[in-house]
C-alpha positions as CSV (number, residue, x, y, z in Angstrom):
1,M,-23.8,-12.3,7.8
2,A,-24.3,-16.2,8.5
3,P,-21.4,-18.3,8.5
4,E,-23.2,-20.9,6.1
5,Y,-23.5,-18.1,3.7
6,L,-20.1,-17.0,4.0
7,A,-18.9,-20.5,3.2
8,C,-21.1,-20.7,0.2
9,L,-19.5,-17.5,-1.1
10,E,-16.3,-19.0,-0.7
11,E,-16.9,-22.6,-2.1
12,H,-19.3,-21.6,-5.2
13,P,-19.2,-19.2,-7.8
14,S,-21.5,-16.6,-7.0
15,D,-22.2,-12.8,-7.4
16,P,-23.1,-11.2,-4.2
17,S,-24.6,-7.8,-4.2
18,P,-22.5,-4.7,-3.7
19,A,-24.2,-4.2,-0.3
20,T,-23.3,-7.6,0.7
21,L,-19.6,-7.2,-0.3
22,L,-19.5,-3.7,1.5
23,R,-20.9,-5.4,4.8
24,L,-18.5,-8.2,4.4
25,A,-15.4,-5.7,3.8
26,D,-16.3,-3.9,6.8
27,A,-16.6,-6.8,9.0
28,L,-13.1,-7.8,8.0
29,G,-11.6,-4.3,8.5
30,T,-10.4,-3.9,4.8
31,R,-11.9,-2.1,1.7
32,L,-13.9,-3.2,-1.0
33,V,-11.1,-3.1,-3.6
34,E,-9.0,-5.2,-1.6
35,L,-11.4,-7.8,-1.0
36,R,-12.2,-8.1,-4.4
37,G,-8.5,-8.4,-5.4
38,G,-8.3,-5.1,-7.2
39,D,-4.9,-4.4,-5.5
40,Q,-3.1,-7.6,-6.4
41,D,-0.9,-6.2,-9.0
42,L,0.2,-3.4,-6.8
43,P,3.4,-3.3,-4.7
44,P,3.1,-3.0,-1.1
45,G,3.4,0.4,0.5
46,Q,1.9,4.0,0.2
47,G,5.4,5.7,-0.9
48,H,5.7,7.5,-4.1
49,A,8.4,6.8,-6.8
50,L,11.6,8.2,-6.5
51,L,12.5,11.1,-9.1
52,Y,15.9,9.5,-9.7
53,P,15.9,5.8,-8.9
54,A,19.4,4.5,-8.1
């Protein structure tokens, strides 16, 4: 992806194609859901909730 195009995506309202977003997520070593901010409201970590929290 050209640096100029990436700067345009960051600085201006845009609607890149799903293929573009997948390539960008792959290049950044992340998942598409994380790139799009879909995990913002989730707490960090991969653990399970306790049965009997203290």
